[in-house]
RODO-2510 file (C-alpha; in nm, 4 decimals, decimal comma):
residues 470
     n   res          X          Y          Z
     1     m    -2,5863     1,4389    -0,1895
     2     s    -2,7633     1,5096     0,1468
     3     m    -2,5467     1,6757     0,4082
     4     s    -2,6026     1,7531     0,7678
     5     m    -2,5640     2,1560     0,8206
     6     g    -2,6790     2,1847     1,1790
     7     g    -2,3312     2,2944     1,3262
     8     t    -2,4714     2,3861     1,6649
     9     s    -2,3446     2,0947     1,8810
    10     g    -2,1297     2,2333     2,1873
    11     g    -2,2712     2,5734     2,1400
    12     r    -2,0575     2,6727     1,8396
    13     g    -2,3043     2,8368     1,6329
    14     a    -2,3344     2,8079     1,2688
    15     r    -1,9471     2,6906     1,2230
    16     e    -1,9152     2,3228     1,1476
    17     r    -1,6395     2,1014     1,3055
    18     l    -1,4803     1,8223     1,1175
    19     v    -1,2869     1,5906     1,3246
    20     v    -1,0032     1,3667     1,1428
    21     i    -0,8721     1,0464     1,2761
    22     g    -0,5170     1,0061     1,1446
    23     g    -0,2712     1,2685     1,0203
    24     d    -0,1199     1,0860     0,7351
    25     a    -0,2157     1,0639     0,3487
    26     a    -0,6014     1,0037     0,3290
    27     g    -0,6533     1,2126     0,6415
    28     m    -0,4619     1,5265     0,5695
    29     s    -0,5481     1,4991     0,2159
    30     a    -0,9042     1,5224     0,3184
    31     a    -0,8358     1,8017     0,5747
    32     s    -0,6411     1,9963     0,3238
    33     q    -0,8988     1,9763     0,0539
    34     a    -1,1853     2,0704     0,2911
    35     r    -0,9921     2,3963     0,3757
    36     r    -0,9361     2,4802     0,0114
    37     l    -1,3217     2,4711    -0,0133
    38     r    -1,4171     2,6284     0,2860
    39     g    -1,2587     2,8866     0,4932
    40     p    -1,2055     2,8903     0,8984
    41     d    -1,5089     3,0877     0,9715
    42     e    -1,7324     2,8242     0,8033
    43     l    -1,5509     2,4937     0,9093
    44     e    -1,3323     2,4502     1,2173
    45     i    -1,0834     2,1346     1,1498
    46     v    -0,9275     1,9251     1,4193
    47     a    -0,6907     1,6303     1,3364
    48     f    -0,5631     1,3749     1,5701
    49     e    -0,2414     1,2000     1,5100
    50     r    -0,0790     0,9574     1,7553
    51     g     0,2595     0,9558     1,6064
    52     r     0,5093     1,2324     1,5881
    53     f     0,5046     1,3190     1,2007
    54     t     0,2307     1,3743     0,9639
    55     s     0,1834     1,3519     0,5810
    56     f     0,4865     1,1439     0,5284
    57     s     0,5500     0,8903     0,2837
    58     a     0,5664     0,5138     0,4179
    59     c     0,6698     0,3931     0,0866
    60     g     0,9960     0,5783     0,0918
    61     i     1,1444     0,4334     0,4170
    62     p     1,2821     0,1187     0,2520
    63     y     1,4718     0,3633     0,0359
    64     w     1,5846     0,6033     0,3191
    65     v     1,7048     0,2802     0,4943
    66     g     1,8796     0,1889     0,2022
    67     g     2,0674     0,5339     0,1470
    68     d     1,8951     0,6485    -0,1837
    69     v     1,6959     0,9039     0,0258
    70     p     1,9722     1,1065     0,2410
    71     d     1,7456     1,2075     0,5223
    72     r     1,3907     1,1644     0,7125
    73     d     1,2516     1,4957     0,6563
    74     r     1,2915     1,4541     0,2525
    75     l     0,9950     1,1877     0,3233
    76     i     0,7613     1,4597     0,4801
    77     a     0,5411     1,6125     0,2118
    78     r     0,3870     1,8658     0,4709
    79     t     0,4609     1,9434     0,8430
    80     a     0,2340     1,9910     1,1441
    81     e     0,3584     2,3621     1,1228
    82     e     0,2378     2,3791     0,7476
    83     h    -0,0951     2,2413     0,8344
    84     r    -0,1360     2,4588     1,1219
    85     a    -0,0674     2,7472     0,9046
    86     r    -0,4006     2,6879     0,6799
    87     d    -0,5865     2,6844     1,0059
    88     i    -0,5931     2,3083     1,0778
    89     d    -0,5803     2,2373     1,4418
    90     l    -0,3471     1,9218     1,4114
    91     r    -0,2658     1,7547     1,7369
    92     l     0,0318     1,5133     1,7350
    93     r     0,1024     1,2485     1,9991
    94     t    -0,2728     1,2474     2,0704
    95     e    -0,4833     0,9028     1,9813
    96     v    -0,8363     0,8773     1,9662
    97     t    -0,9562     0,5736     2,1816
    98     e    -1,3299     0,5855     2,1364
    99     i    -1,5774     0,6840     1,8623
   100     d    -1,9383     0,8050     1,9821
   101     p    -2,1426     0,8251     1,6623
   102     a    -2,4711     0,8506     1,8223
   103     r    -2,3509     1,1580     2,0124
   104     g    -2,1303     1,2888     1,7471
   105     r    -1,8102     1,2853     1,9420
   106     v    -1,4464     1,1179     2,0008
   107     r    -1,2443     1,0570     2,3068
   108     a    -0,8834     1,1391     2,2638
   109     r    -0,5526     1,0638     2,4792
   110     d    -0,2887     1,3081     2,4985
   111     l    -0,0039     1,0370     2,4759
   112     d     0,2436     1,2586     2,6735
   113     s     0,0428     1,3730     2,9624
   114     g    -0,1948     1,0959     2,9716
   115     t    -0,5089     1,3323     2,9867
   116     e    -0,8117     1,2454     2,8152
   117     s    -1,1107     1,4347     2,6513
   118     w    -1,4388     1,4243     2,4098
   119     t    -1,4123     1,6517     2,1136
   120     s    -1,7666     1,6740     1,9417
   121     y    -1,8028     1,6765     1,5540
   122     d    -2,0357     1,7709     1,2620
   123     k    -1,8446     1,5643     1,0251
   124     l    -1,5935     1,2817     1,1197
   125     v    -1,3052     1,1395     0,8812
   126     i    -1,1610     0,7826     0,9755
   127     a    -0,8167     0,7266     0,8469
   128     t    -0,6555     0,5203     1,0639
   129     g    -0,4428     0,3352     0,8278
   130     a    -0,3289    -0,0405     0,8642
   131     r    -0,1284    -0,1994     1,1329
   132     p     0,1860    -0,4310     1,0539
   133     i     0,1100    -0,8144     1,1044
   134     r     0,3241    -0,9116     1,3913
   135     p     0,2672    -1,2856     1,4939
   136     e     0,2489    -1,3531     1,8617
   137     l     0,5875    -1,5603     1,8802
   138     p     0,8700    -1,6027     2,1161
   139     g     1,1242    -1,3254     2,0686
   140     m     0,9109    -1,1255     1,8262
   141     d     0,9628    -0,8186     2,0747
   142     a     1,3264    -0,8518     2,1277
   143     p     1,5642    -0,5852     2,0552
   144     g     1,6956    -0,6141     1,7023
   145     v     1,3500    -0,7093     1,5759
   146     h     1,2048    -0,4096     1,3550
   147     g     0,8993    -0,3190     1,1518
   148     v     0,9140    -0,0462     0,9035
   149     q     0,5312     0,1135     0,9385
   150     n     0,6140     0,4535     1,0099
   151     l     0,8921     0,7400     1,0572
   152     e     0,9588     0,6339     1,3927
   153     d     1,0057     0,2570     1,2924
   154     g     1,2460     0,3573     1,0179
   155     q     1,4726     0,5868     1,2586
   156     a     1,4484     0,3043     1,5379
   157     l     1,5796     0,0391     1,2728
   158     l     1,8772     0,2892     1,1474
   159     d     1,9716     0,3637     1,5106
   160     t     2,0065    -0,0582     1,5708
   161     l     2,2210    -0,0524     1,2512
   162     a     2,4518     0,2206     1,3696
   163     r     2,5092    -0,0012     1,6932
   164     t     2,5247    -0,3284     1,5460
   165     r     2,8450    -0,4935     1,4805
   166     g     2,7438    -0,7933     1,2951
   167     r     2,6497    -0,7885     0,9214
   168     r     2,3551    -1,0694     0,9040
   169     a     2,0071    -0,9260     0,8393
   170     v     1,6911    -1,1765     0,8262
   171     v     1,3788    -1,0230     0,6261
   172     v     1,0649    -1,2071     0,7483
   173     g     0,8239    -1,1924     0,4452
   174     a     0,8718    -1,1545     0,0593
   175     g     0,5916    -0,8970    -0,0491
   176     y     0,6480    -0,5383    -0,1440
   177     i     0,7898    -0,4307     0,1709
   178     g     1,0194    -0,7347     0,2506
   179     v     1,1724    -0,7274    -0,1115
   180     e     1,2301    -0,3589    -0,0798
   181     m     1,4190    -0,4145     0,2620
   182     a     1,6231    -0,6876     0,1001
   183     e     1,7378    -0,4386    -0,1462
   184     a     1,7945    -0,1811     0,1556
   185     m     1,9956    -0,4039     0,3688
   186     i     2,2006    -0,5420     0,0493
   187     r     2,2868    -0,1797    -0,0313
   188     r     2,4237    -0,1401     0,3556
   189     g     2,6350    -0,4327     0,3019
   190     y     2,4628    -0,7003     0,4830
   191     e     2,4465    -1,0705     0,4177
   192     v     2,0742    -1,0912     0,3482
   193     t     1,8420    -1,4108     0,3793
   194     v     1,4484    -1,3616     0,3219
   195     v     1,2421    -1,6198     0,4853
   196     n     0,9039    -1,6646     0,3059
   197     r     0,5927    -1,8780     0,3954
   198     g     0,4561    -1,8706     0,0191
   199     r     0,6023    -2,0974    -0,2575
   200     e     0,7729    -1,7855    -0,4213
   201     p     0,8326    -1,4182    -0,3456
   202     m     0,5690    -1,1546    -0,4230
   203     a     0,2714    -1,3393    -0,3603
   204     t     0,0843    -1,0481    -0,5812
   205     l     0,2230    -1,2219    -0,8807
   206     d     0,1428    -1,5840    -0,9818
   207     p     0,4010    -1,8475    -0,8871
   208     d     0,5636    -1,8836    -1,2287
   209     m     0,6403    -1,5013    -1,2495
   210     g     0,7345    -1,4981    -0,8852
   211     r     0,9912    -1,7571    -0,9680
   212     l     1,1816    -1,5029    -1,1827
   213     v     1,1838    -1,2551    -0,9008
   214     h     1,3337    -1,5612    -0,6941
   215     e     1,5693    -1,6253    -0,9383
   216     a     1,7103    -1,2528    -0,9690
   217     m     1,7045    -1,2143    -0,5979
   218     t     1,9417    -1,5161    -0,5669
   219     g     2,1588    -1,3790    -0,8446
   220     m     2,1837    -1,0746    -0,6280
   221     g     2,3538    -1,2545    -0,3349
   222     i     1,9976    -1,2710    -0,1493
   223     t     1,9196    -1,6084     0,0480
   224     m     1,5863    -1,6954    -0,0515
   225     v     1,3946    -1,9597     0,1852
   226     n     1,0447    -2,0206     0,0709
   227     d     0,7463    -2,2495     0,1912
   228     a     0,9005    -2,1827     0,5532
   229     e     0,7060    -2,0779     0,8475
   230     v     0,8896    -1,8724     1,1208
   231     t     0,8232    -2,0442     1,4509
   232     a     1,0302    -1,8406     1,6861
   233     l     1,2842    -1,5505     1,6997
   234     p     1,5583    -1,7088     1,9511
   235     t     1,7516    -1,4676     2,1610
   236     g     2,0951    -1,4505     2,3143
   237     t     2,1739    -1,4257     2,6606
   238     d     2,2015    -1,0205     2,6099
   239     g     1,8019    -1,0541     2,5123
   240     r     1,8965    -0,9600     2,1709
   241     v     1,7242    -1,1288     1,8687
   242     r     2,0132    -1,3800     1,7456
   243     a     1,8024    -1,5724     1,4586
   244     v     1,4982    -1,6728     1,3008
   245     a     1,3958    -2,0296     1,3313
   246     t     1,1790    -2,2379     1,1239
   247     e     1,0451    -2,6069     1,1789
   248     d     1,3432    -2,7154     0,9681
   249     a     1,6205    -2,4534     1,0196
   250     e     1,7805    -2,1675     1,2019
   251     f     1,9066    -1,8487     1,0369
   252     p     2,1512    -1,6379     1,2416
   253     a     2,0674    -1,2696     1,2548
   254     d     2,1990    -0,9774     1,3887
   255     v     1,8969    -0,7407     1,2838
   256     v     1,5548    -0,8874     1,1805
   257     v     1,3061    -0,6883     0,9453
   258     l     0,9282    -0,7823     0,9365
   259     g     0,7434    -0,7619     0,6135
   260     i     0,4761    -0,9838     0,6660
   261     g     0,2188    -0,7487     0,5586
   262     v    -0,0741    -0,5293     0,6979
   263     r    -0,4352    -0,5429     0,8477
   264     p    -0,6568    -0,2619     0,8161
   265     e    -0,6767    -0,0688     1,1453
   266     t    -1,0353    -0,0750     1,2140
   267     g    -1,0427    -0,1636     1,5966
   268     l    -1,2091     0,2030     1,6949
   269     a    -1,4687     0,1537     1,4215
   270     r    -1,5636    -0,2112     1,5107
   271     a    -1,6203    -0,0843     1,8662
   272     a    -1,8723     0,1873     1,7333
   273     g    -2,0482    -0,0376     1,5381
   274     l    -1,9338     0,0903     1,1865
   275     p    -1,9692    -0,1725     0,9042
   276     v    -1,6562    -0,3801     0,8459
   277     g    -1,6321    -0,6076     0,5353
   278     e    -1,4681    -0,9516     0,4992
   279     h    -1,1180    -0,8174     0,4343
   280     g    -1,1383    -0,6084     0,7954
   281     g    -1,1774    -0,2634     0,6199
   282     l    -1,4487    -0,0380     0,6426
   283     l    -1,7130    -0,0401     0,3971
   284     t    -1,8194     0,2824     0,2055
   285     d    -1,9888     0,4098    -0,0971
   286     r    -1,8668     0,5625    -0,3848
   287     s    -1,8485     0,9113    -0,1985
   288     m    -1,6192     0,7448     0,0653
   289     r    -1,9045     0,7975     0,3364
   290     v    -1,9383     0,4921     0,5637
   291     r    -2,2257     0,2950     0,4786
   292     g    -2,5105     0,3772     0,6993
   293     y    -2,3847     0,6958     0,8668
   294     e    -2,4605     1,0277     0,7080
   295     n    -2,1463     1,2409     0,8451
   296     v    -1,8868     0,9858     0,8711
   297     w    -1,6216     0,9103     0,5982
   298     a    -1,3477     0,7019     0,5660
   299     g    -1,0253     0,6404     0,3419
   300     g    -0,6820     0,5313     0,3341
   301     d    -0,5511     0,1805     0,4451
   302     c    -0,8338     0,1223     0,6513
   303     v    -1,0942     0,0815     0,4124
   304     e    -1,2061    -0,1680     0,1350
   305     v    -1,2352    -0,0482    -0,2268
   306     l    -1,4195    -0,1988    -0,5161
   307     d    -1,2092    -0,4169    -0,7697
   308     l    -1,3337    -0,3072    -1,1006
   309     v    -1,2139    -0,6092    -1,2537
   310     s    -1,3609    -0,8778    -1,0448
   311     g    -1,6570    -0,6704    -0,9136
   312     q    -1,5627    -0,7301    -0,5505
   313     e    -1,4481    -0,5532    -0,2454
   314     r    -1,0701    -0,5766    -0,1693
   315     h    -0,8340    -0,4389     0,0759
   316     i    -0,5246    -0,2710    -0,1126
   317     p    -0,3133    -0,0630     0,1344
   318     l    -0,1397     0,1956    -0,1360
   319     g    -0,0456     0,5605    -0,0620
   320     t    -0,1863     0,6338    -0,4229
   321     h    -0,5314     0,5305    -0,3235
   322     a    -0,5067     0,7091     0,0081
   323     n    -0,4437     1,0217    -0,1652
   324     k    -0,7083     0,9966    -0,4074
   325     h    -0,9585     0,8983    -0,1023
   326     g    -0,8468     1,2155     0,0886
   327     q    -0,9590     1,4288    -0,2231
   328     v    -1,2821     1,2873    -0,2697
   329     i    -1,3483     1,3041     0,1122
   330     g    -1,2260     1,6675     0,1513
   331     a    -1,4603     1,7597    -0,1789
   332     n    -1,7447     1,6363    -0,0271
   333     v    -1,6940     1,7428     0,3272
   334     g    -1,6083     2,1090     0,1647
   335     g    -1,9625     2,1162     0,0106
   336     g    -1,8715     1,9697    -0,3392
   337     y    -1,9419     1,6363    -0,4922
   338     a    -1,6564     1,3663    -0,5766
   339     t    -1,6569     0,9883    -0,6134
   340     f    -1,3759     0,7136    -0,5767
   341     p    -1,5197     0,4745    -0,8564
   342     g    -1,2490     0,2012    -0,7481
   343     v    -0,9061     0,0146    -0,8526
   344     v    -0,7839    -0,2405    -1,0675
   345     g    -0,4936    -0,3089    -0,8454
   346     t    -0,2058    -0,1739    -0,9964
   347     a     0,1354    -0,1830    -0,8234
   348     v     0,5114    -0,1602    -0,9169
   349     s     0,8225    -0,2329    -0,6833
   350     k     1,1834    -0,3297    -0,7629
   351     v     1,4502    -0,5287    -0,5902
   352     c     1,7941    -0,3968    -0,6698
   353     d     1,7752    -0,3429    -1,0605
   354     l     1,4636    -0,5759    -1,1049
   355     e     1,1478    -0,4290    -1,1629
   356     i     0,8387    -0,5966    -1,0558
   357     a     0,4830    -0,4742    -1,1442
   358     r     0,1269    -0,6037    -1,1614
   359     t    -0,2323    -0,5173    -1,2139
   360     g    -0,5731    -0,6856    -1,2451
   361     l    -0,6253    -1,0546    -1,1379
   362     r    -0,3726    -1,3303    -1,0805
   363     e    -0,4621    -1,6593    -1,1950
   364     k    -0,6107    -1,7610    -0,8316
   365     d    -0,8305    -1,4348    -0,8348
   366     a    -1,0015    -1,5076    -1,1491
   367     h    -1,0484    -1,8851    -1,0382
   368     r    -1,2091    -1,7436    -0,6994
   369     v    -1,4400    -1,5243    -0,8658
   370     g    -1,5614    -1,8110    -1,1306
   371     l    -1,4075    -1,6612    -1,4339
   372     r    -1,2954    -1,8604    -1,7328
   373     f    -0,9668    -1,7239    -1,8769
   374     e    -0,6643    -1,8163    -2,0718
   375     s    -0,3166    -1,6817    -1,9964
   376     v     0,0090    -1,6237    -2,1921
   377     v     0,3638    -1,5227    -2,1141
   378     i     0,5848    -1,3640    -2,3599
   379     e     0,9619    -1,2692    -2,3463
   380     s     1,0715    -0,9189    -2,5194
   381     t     1,3021    -0,6398    -2,4499
   382     s     1,2530    -0,2827    -2,2857
   383     r     1,4168    -0,1046    -2,6416
   384     a     1,4790    -0,2411    -2,9790
   385     g     1,6878    -0,5207    -2,9539
   386     y     2,0025    -0,3687    -3,1738
   387     y     1,9939    -0,0765    -2,9306
   388     p     2,2159    -0,0324    -2,6660
   389     n     2,1133    -0,1510    -2,3182
   390     a     1,8202    -0,3300    -2,4242
   391     s     1,7226    -0,5516    -2,1223
   392     p     1,4775    -0,8615    -2,1085
   393     m     1,1356    -0,8432    -2,0043
   394     t     0,8698    -1,1011    -1,9288
   395     v     0,5084    -1,0195    -1,9561
   396     k     0,2192    -1,2538    -1,8534
   397     m    -0,1500    -1,1547    -1,9449
   398     l    -0,4639    -1,2929    -1,8662
   399     a    -0,7810    -1,2685    -2,0516
   400     e    -1,1327    -1,3686    -2,0163
   401     l    -1,2356    -1,6747    -2,2533
   402     r    -1,5162    -1,5838    -2,5246
   403     t    -1,5170    -1,2185    -2,4387
   404     g    -1,1551    -1,1504    -2,4657
   405     r    -1,1812    -0,9233    -2,1885
   406     l    -0,8094    -0,8076    -2,0416
   407     l    -0,8094    -0,9401    -1,6794
   408     g    -0,4705    -0,8890    -1,5627
   409     v    -0,0990    -0,8296    -1,6582
   410     q     0,2245    -0,9101    -1,4685
   411     i     0,5749    -0,7974    -1,5669
   412     v     0,8995    -0,8873    -1,4671
   413     g     1,2442    -0,7234    -1,6167
   414     r     1,5004    -0,4636    -1,5807
   415     e     1,5173    -0,0981    -1,6490
   416     g     1,1995     0,0235    -1,8409
   417     a     0,9682    -0,2797    -1,7345
   418     g     0,7940    -0,1766    -1,4574
   419     k     0,5896     0,1302    -1,5624
   420     r     0,4711    -0,0356    -1,8523
   421     v     0,2253    -0,1759    -1,6196
   422     d     0,0315     0,1399    -1,6637
   423     i    -0,0662     0,0805    -2,0478
   424     a    -0,2545    -0,2485    -1,8912
   425     a    -0,4113    -0,0348    -1,5910
   426     v    -0,5652     0,2014    -1,8277
   427     a    -0,6952    -0,0845    -2,0542
   428     l    -0,8399    -0,2441    -1,7604
   429     t    -0,9950     0,0846    -1,6324
   430     a    -1,1825     0,1135    -1,9559
   431     g    -1,2615    -0,2507    -1,9899
   432     m    -1,0833    -0,3439    -2,3040
   433     t    -1,0458    -0,6604    -2,4893
   434     v    -0,7339    -0,7786    -2,5691
   435     e    -0,7660    -0,7598    -2,9375
   436     q    -0,8496    -0,3744    -2,8956
   437     m    -0,5203    -0,3461    -2,7135
   438     t    -0,3213    -0,4403    -3,0203
   439     a    -0,4751    -0,1441    -3,1692
   440     l    -0,3318     0,0736    -2,9224
   441     d    -0,1392     0,3836    -3,0559
   442     l     0,1683     0,3643    -2,8223
   443     g     0,5039     0,5492    -2,8573
   444     y     0,7757     0,4256    -3,0358
   445     a     1,1431     0,4946    -3,0998
   446     p     1,4279     0,2398    -3,0669
   447     p     1,5657     0,3713    -2,7477
   448     f     1,2187     0,3409    -2,5993
   449     s     1,0384     0,0248    -2,7214
   450     p     1,0707    -0,2492    -2,9939
   451     v     0,8372    -0,1715    -3,2784
   452     w     0,5400    -0,3858    -3,0990
   453     d     0,5844    -0,2706    -2,7372
   454     p     0,5887    -0,6234    -2,5083
   455     v     0,2546    -0,5368    -2,3567
   456     l     0,1204    -0,5557    -2,6972
   457     v     0,2870    -0,8569    -2,8166
   458     a     0,1217    -1,0037    -2,5233
   459     a    -0,2082    -0,8709    -2,6118
   460     r    -0,1476    -1,0386    -2,9794
   461     k    -0,0658    -1,3588    -2,8332
   462     a    -0,3625    -1,3677    -2,6004
   463     t    -0,5939    -1,2798    -2,8853
   464     a    -0,4665    -1,5744    -3,0664
   465     k    -0,5163    -1,7943    -2,7898
   466     i    -0,8943    -1,6769    -2,7235
   467     r    -0,9596    -1,7239    -3,0822
   468     g    -0,8235    -2,0589    -3,0819
   469     a    -1,0465    -2,1637    -2,7920
   470     g    -1,3334    -1,9983    -2,9177
***
């Protein structure tokens, strides 16, 4: 891999400067890995973060709000002081406003003082993350309406809950954040309504599997409103949100939580002329270098990644990917070599005691890329049926016609269901057929699984269906 080693910009001599935009998972993982490989006498590292916190777990915010995590600091993996102790010049409350790749510099604004300055770089890492989707609707910015993108958002929501007398919460959106926040509000004793524009909750699942989530959420006391487009957030005489309105109804609310999804935060990159894909994320090669730019890397929620199953680029904002991107970038910036080959789209979540997992392609994904396939659905249990606390589980599996290649798996069930998706994730990564999966030597004992693991039961049924169609 060719690499610029000039390091003379700004009269700094032989020492290079790495500039990182974004102080969370991808950015600080890259900075930390680069520092492990190159000391401060070889590599100066400057990181800009517009928020007040660094290296925090956004995935943990619903569990902090719900009370499973007792305090905010538990979600911070590494503090700013810890990064600085490793000779990383981390500047909080500082927002990069412009990237100038032609001159190798970025302009940043101190959000407290308002002062702006240029900082030159030899190598640049863009880890600007994603921004929440917040439709421009009446009342969207009213007090009592909250997103949950960062720790400041989580604290603001908790402050509102502490001040609010009413106990009615409306969650807008039924993806991962939406269902997790619905659970958090249930745990806090709120009456919860989820307003969802899709046919069923969890659009990352096929509708027949999403229906199982819908039924379980209803059984938990959550009111599900599907096929509903939010038109406004009406406010009271005090200016606070009082309801969520759709074309057909109005749902009273003392607090509204937004879980509509996110888009890549690539405004800076676009303005600088960097390449952006059809999903709005930056395009990189396998080393996470921005295509066409020798000394610019990008990772985390602001990039698109290769889907190993479909062969197409996707935007999948997950902390697992962001940390891996950061490790790869840091290795390459630090003088080593690493690649990020792609993903299969694995995700797992829960709402109360219901576990929801998926990997690979949904039916509509397979149709979109022109794959012919068969799908099967099986019912099984998490443990041997005679063993105490065996819980039901539904597994859906997609396999390509003729080849029998595994295309995707979705699982909905109680305790012990969700992490079984990892079996399928490994099989997808290895390009296995469903017939090959049936021979996998998985661990068995009655407390852990039936003799035939539910994923393998689905693989057997898919194998038979493929043969029957062949």
